[in-house]
C-alpha positions as CSV (number, residue, x, y, z in Angstrom):
1,M,196.8,49.4,332.9
2,T,199.0,49.1,329.7
3,A,200.9,52.3,330.5
4,G,201.6,50.9,334.0
5,L,202.9,47.8,332.6
6,R,205.0,49.9,330.1
7,R,206.6,51.8,332.9
8,I,207.3,48.6,334.9
9,G,209.0,47.0,331.8
10,L,211.0,50.0,331.4
11,R,212.0,50.0,335.0
12,I,213.1,46.4,334.7
13,A,214.9,47.0,331.4
14,L,216.9,49.7,332.8
15,G,217.7,47.7,336.0
16,L,219.0,44.7,333.7
17,R,221.2,47.3,331.7
18,R,222.7,48.5,335.0
19,V,223.3,44.9,336.1
20,L,224.9,44.1,332.6
21,N,227.0,47.1,332.8
22,L,228.3,46.3,336.2
23,V,228.9,42.6,335.1
24,V,230.7,43.4,332.0
25,G,233.0,46.0,333.7
26,H,234.0,43.5,336.3
27,V,234.6,40.9,333.5
28,A,236.7,43.4,331.5
29,A,238.6,44.9,334.5
30,F,239.4,40.9,335.4
31,L,240.6,40.1,331.9
32,L,242.9,43.1,331.6
33,R,244.4,42.4,335.0
34,L,244.9,38.9,333.8
35,L,246.5,40.0,330.4
36,R,248.9,42.2,332.5
37,R,250.5,39.2,334.0
38,T,251.2,37.7,330.6
39,D,254.2,38.5,328.3
40,P,253.0,41.1,325.9
41,D,255.3,39.7,323.0
42,R,254.1,36.2,323.3
43,T,250.5,37.2,323.7
44,A,250.6,39.5,320.6
45,D,252.0,36.6,318.6
46,L,249.4,34.3,319.7
47,L,246.5,36.8,319.3
48,G,248.0,38.0,315.9
49,A,248.0,34.4,314.5
50,A,244.5,33.7,316.2
51,M,243.3,36.8,314.3
52,R,244.6,35.7,311.0
53,R,242.4,32.5,311.3
54,I,239.3,34.3,312.7
55,G,239.4,37.3,310.6
56,P,238.7,36.0,307.2
57,H,235.4,34.5,308.5
58,L,234.1,37.8,309.6
59,R,232.1,40.4,307.8
60,E,234.6,43.0,308.2
61,H,236.9,40.9,306.0
62,R,234.6,41.5,303.1
63,I,234.5,45.2,303.7
64,G,238.4,45.3,304.0
65,R,238.6,43.2,300.7
66,A,236.3,45.7,298.9
67,N,238.2,48.8,300.4
68,L,241.8,47.4,299.2
69,T,240.4,46.2,295.9
70,A,239.1,49.9,295.2
71,A,242.1,51.5,296.6
72,F,244.6,49.2,294.8
73,P,243.1,48.1,291.5
74,E,246.8,47.0,290.3
75,K,247.0,44.6,293.1
76,S,246.1,40.7,292.7
77,A,243.6,38.9,294.7
78,A,246.4,37.2,296.5
79,E,248.3,40.3,297.3
80,I,245.0,41.8,298.7
81,E,244.5,38.7,300.9
82,A,248.2,38.9,302.3
83,I,247.4,42.6,303.2
84,L,244.3,41.5,305.0
85,A,246.1,39.0,306.7
86,G,248.5,41.6,308.0
87,V,245.6,43.8,309.1
88,W,244.0,41.0,311.2
89,D,247.4,40.2,312.6
90,N,248.0,44.0,313.6
91,L,244.6,44.0,315.1
92,G,245.3,41.2,317.3
93,R,248.6,42.5,318.4
94,V,247.1,45.9,319.4
95,A,244.6,43.9,321.5
96,A,247.4,42.1,323.3
97,E,249.4,45.2,323.7
98,F,246.7,47.4,325.2
99,P,246.8,46.1,328.9
100,H,250.4,46.7,328.9
101,L,250.1,50.6,327.8
102,D,252.0,51.9,330.7
103,R,255.1,49.5,329.7
104,M,254.9,50.0,325.8
105,W,257.1,53.0,325.6
106,D,260.7,52.6,326.6
107,Y,262.5,54.8,324.3
108,D,265.9,55.9,325.6
109,R,268.0,58.4,323.6
110,A,271.1,57.4,325.2
111,N,270.4,53.8,323.9
112,P,268.0,54.1,321.1
113,E,268.2,50.4,319.9
114,A,267.8,48.9,323.7
115,G,263.9,48.9,323.8
116,R,261.0,48.2,321.8
117,A,260.3,52.0,321.3
118,R,262.3,53.7,318.5
119,S,262.6,57.2,317.1
120,T,265.2,59.2,315.1
121,P,267.3,62.3,315.8
122,R,265.1,64.2,313.4
123,D,261.9,63.2,315.3
124,D,263.5,63.9,318.6
125,A,264.4,67.4,317.4
126,L,261.0,68.1,316.0
127,F,259.4,66.7,319.4
128,D,261.7,69.0,321.5
129,R,260.7,72.0,319.5
130,M,257.0,71.3,319.7
131,R,257.2,70.8,323.4
132,D,259.4,73.8,324.4
133,D,258.2,76.5,321.8
134,G,255.4,77.7,324.3
135,K,252.8,77.4,321.6
136,P,249.7,75.0,321.5
137,A,249.2,72.6,318.7
138,L,246.9,70.3,316.8
139,V,248.1,66.9,316.2
140,F,246.5,64.6,313.6
141,A,247.0,60.7,313.7
142,A,245.5,57.6,312.1
143,H,244.6,54.1,312.9
144,L,248.0,52.9,311.9
145,A,250.0,50.0,313.7
146,N,249.4,50.5,317.4
147,W,247.8,54.0,317.4
148,E,248.3,54.5,321.0
149,Q,252.0,54.7,320.6
150,P,252.2,58.4,319.7
151,I,250.3,59.2,322.9
152,L,252.6,57.1,325.0
153,A,255.7,58.9,323.4
154,A,254.2,62.5,324.2
155,K,253.5,61.5,327.8
156,A,256.8,59.9,328.3
157,G,258.5,63.0,326.7
158,G,256.9,65.3,329.0
159,L,254.4,67.0,326.4
160,D,251.4,68.7,327.9
161,F,249.0,66.6,325.8
162,A,245.3,65.9,325.5
163,F,243.5,63.6,323.0
164,L,240.0,62.9,321.8
165,F,238.8,59.5,322.2
166,R,235.4,57.7,321.5
167,R,234.0,56.2,324.7
168,P,232.5,52.6,324.4
169,N,228.8,52.1,324.6
170,L,228.9,50.0,327.5
171,S,230.0,52.1,330.6
172,G,231.6,49.0,332.4
173,I,233.8,48.5,329.4
174,A,234.6,52.2,329.1
175,D,235.6,52.5,332.9
176,A,238.1,49.5,332.6
177,I,239.7,51.2,329.5
178,I,240.0,54.5,331.0
179,A,241.6,53.0,334.2
180,V,244.2,51.4,331.9
181,R,245.0,54.6,329.9
182,A,244.8,56.9,332.8
183,G,248.3,56.3,334.0
184,A,250.0,56.1,330.6
185,T,248.4,58.9,328.6
186,G,247.7,62.5,328.7
187,T,244.3,64.3,329.3
188,M,241.5,62.1,328.0
189,I,238.6,64.1,326.2
190,A,235.5,62.1,325.4
191,S,233.9,62.5,322.1
192,S,230.6,64.4,322.9
193,P,228.8,67.7,321.7
194,D,230.7,69.7,323.8
195,A,234.1,68.3,322.9
196,P,235.1,71.1,320.4
197,F,234.7,73.4,323.3
198,R,236.9,71.4,325.7
199,I,239.5,71.0,322.8
200,A,239.4,74.7,322.3
201,R,239.9,75.5,326.1
202,A,243.0,73.0,326.1
203,L,244.5,74.8,323.2
204,E,244.0,78.2,324.9
205,H,245.8,76.9,327.9
206,G,248.7,76.0,325.6
207,Q,248.1,72.3,325.5
208,H,248.6,70.1,322.5
209,V,245.7,68.2,321.3
210,G,245.5,65.0,319.2
211,L,242.8,63.6,317.0
212,L,242.2,60.7,314.9
213,V,241.2,61.9,311.5
214,D,240.9,58.7,309.2
215,Q,237.4,57.4,309.7
216,H,234.2,58.1,308.1
217,Y,232.2,61.1,309.6
218,G,228.7,61.6,308.1
219,N,228.5,65.2,308.7
220,G,232.0,65.9,307.2
221,V,233.6,67.6,304.6
222,D,234.5,65.9,301.2
223,V,237.9,64.8,300.6
224,T,239.7,62.5,298.2
225,F,241.2,59.4,299.7
226,F,242.9,56.8,297.3
227,G,241.1,58.6,294.5
228,R,237.5,58.4,295.9
229,T,235.6,60.9,297.7
230,C,234.9,60.3,301.3
231,K,233.8,62.1,304.4
232,A,236.4,63.7,306.7
233,N,235.7,65.1,310.2
234,P,236.4,69.0,310.0
235,T,236.7,69.4,313.6
236,L,240.6,69.9,313.7
237,A,240.5,72.3,310.6
238,R,237.6,74.4,312.3
239,L,239.7,74.6,315.5
240,A,242.6,75.8,313.5
241,R,240.4,78.6,312.1
242,H,239.6,79.9,315.4
243,I,242.7,79.2,317.3
244,D,245.8,80.0,315.0
245,C,248.3,77.3,316.1
246,P,250.7,74.8,314.3
247,I,249.3,71.4,313.0
248,H,251.5,68.3,312.9
249,G,250.9,64.8,312.1
250,T,252.1,61.7,313.8
251,R,252.2,58.1,313.3
252,A,253.3,54.8,314.6
253,I,255.1,52.2,312.4
254,R,255.1,48.5,313.5
255,L,258.8,47.2,313.1
256,P,260.1,43.5,313.3
257,N,260.8,41.8,316.8
258,H,257.9,43.6,318.5
259,C,259.3,47.2,318.1
260,F,257.7,50.4,317.1
261,R,258.9,53.8,315.6
262,V,256.9,56.8,316.1
263,E,257.3,59.8,313.7
264,I,256.4,63.5,313.8
265,T,255.8,65.8,310.6
266,D,256.8,69.2,310.3
267,A,254.1,71.7,310.8
268,I,251.9,71.6,307.8
269,T,251.3,74.5,305.5
270,V,247.3,75.1,305.6
271,P,245.5,76.5,302.6
272,R,243.5,79.8,303.3
273,D,241.0,81.8,301.8
274,A,241.2,85.3,300.4
275,S,240.6,86.8,303.8
276,G,243.4,84.7,305.3
277,R,241.2,82.2,307.2
278,V,242.1,78.7,307.3
279,D,240.3,77.0,304.3
280,V,238.5,73.9,306.3
281,Q,237.8,71.6,303.4
282,G,241.3,72.4,301.9
283,T,243.1,71.7,305.2
284,M,241.3,68.4,305.6
285,Q,242.3,67.5,302.2
286,V,246.1,68.1,302.9
287,I,245.9,66.1,306.1
288,T,244.1,63.2,304.2
289,T,246.7,63.1,301.6
290,I,249.3,62.6,304.2
291,V,247.5,59.9,305.8
292,E,247.1,58.3,302.5
293,G,250.8,58.5,302.2
294,W,251.3,56.7,305.4
295,V,248.8,54.2,304.4
296,R,250.5,53.4,301.1
297,E,253.8,52.8,302.9
298,H,252.3,50.1,305.2
299,P,248.9,49.2,304.0
300,E,248.8,46.0,306.1
301,Q,249.1,48.3,309.3
302,W,246.1,50.4,308.7
303,L,242.5,49.7,309.7
304,W,240.8,48.6,306.4
305,L,237.8,47.0,308.2
306,H,235.4,49.9,308.3
307,R,233.5,51.5,305.5
308,R,235.7,54.5,304.8
309,W,233.8,55.2,301.6
310,R,229.9,55.4,301.6
């Protein structure tokens, strides 16, 4: 009898979960459609201001304060709080901009100051070379400014591009988010046990593959970030060890007046062991050091709200 009741309870729980996913998916899709009708700049200003007020009351604010205090021991408490205010503002703006992804990249080389998206002749030349050299490439990025911008730039510029993303736990929300991204970004590879194999196949077919590399990864390799040891996901370096291809970095920078600039690094020089194979830990340290430099330039635009050091 007890086992039968458990089975019934399990079926009920699974049914309720499916209903919840369905409801959440419809609500998320409705909100995204609704937000698409708003002005992205005005909505970004409103949500940015709202998050400046709400953020300090959340647990993540304490995590961010601890991270910043450890990373910048020379900064005063007031300076730390000012950076955190910028972090919350940026996060609110990212949320407001997401429903408008397919409209966010409007860069025109013939009239580079006309839209919200910006670049430089140097970055344009690097992009063209990467797109046209006939080689696959690994591209690392970080949660800076609106971190979707480099993906949009790649798509708009004609780069054969795929990127790794973490699928939200609720399938309803995941479906709504994928629907928004589908028309504006490249091939999406969901984070899963077989993701490295799918990335490897994409590289073998000549695609460029992007990965975010700035979050904690429990089974990662040790790297130093702001003078402290943390774990970095070694997937990118391990792929580079098996598939010899260039590695570039890319980042978005939030500019005044709702504008962005996307930058690309030259191909990095990866450290190798005595046999000539890519040094996985050393490569992830080189990448982490580049990301640290980006964060130091614009600390208010990085996502300090997760536990990077554990």
